[in-house]
N, C-alpha and C positions, 0 to 999 in steps of 0.2 A: 539699919538706915543710911542711905547714899547722899548728896547734895552735889546739883551743879554751881557753878562759882565761873568766873569772869578772871581769869591769873594773865599775866602777861608775859611770853617768854622773846628771850630772845635766839638769834639761829647763831651760826658759825661766821654768818659776815655781820654780825653785831644788829643785825634789821631787831627790830619790837613790835610782836604780833602780839591782839590782843586775841587766846582763845578759851574755849571752855576746861575745866579741868571736873572731873568728878571725884568727890571727897569720901569716903570714912566719916563717917561723922560717929565721932569717939563720945561716950558719955561722959561728963567733968568729972566726974567722983572717980571713974580707972585714972589709974599710971597712964595708959597708951596716950591720956589725951595731952598731953606733956607732946606728945612728938611736936617735930617741925611739919611747919607745912607740906614739903616737897611728902614726907614718909606719909602723909594722907592721902595723897592723890592714888586714885587708881589709874587712870589716863586723862592724855589731854584728849582734844576734838580739834583739828587743823585742817579743816577746807572740807570737812568731811569726813575725814579718815583718824579712827580712833589706835592711838597710839601710847602703849602703857612703857615706863619708863627699865630703863637698864639697872645694874647695881652702878652703874656711878650717876643715879640719878640725875641723868642725861634722858632724851625723848628722842630718838631714830627714827622717819620715816621710811615706809619699808615702797614707800610710791614714787619718793620723790628723792633726791643729797639731802635732804635738809634734817639738821639733827639740833633740837631745841633744849634749852633750860631756863627753869622758871624763875623770872626774878621776886624776888621774895619782898616787899615794899612792906 
């Protein structure tokens, strides 16, 4: 099961943006439930572009020069 939520991301210029993120919903009884927010995100949506995370948990746009990092609050 998946869930769309709103998250805040910071770009490489320290600008903060509110964007949509698609999360994997993990049952509470699963050990994977303890994963951080970053580890549960499948992708973010910025200005209609779907951006998947890199190994470093950054989201690099293919249509612009922007790189985003999710801010966990």
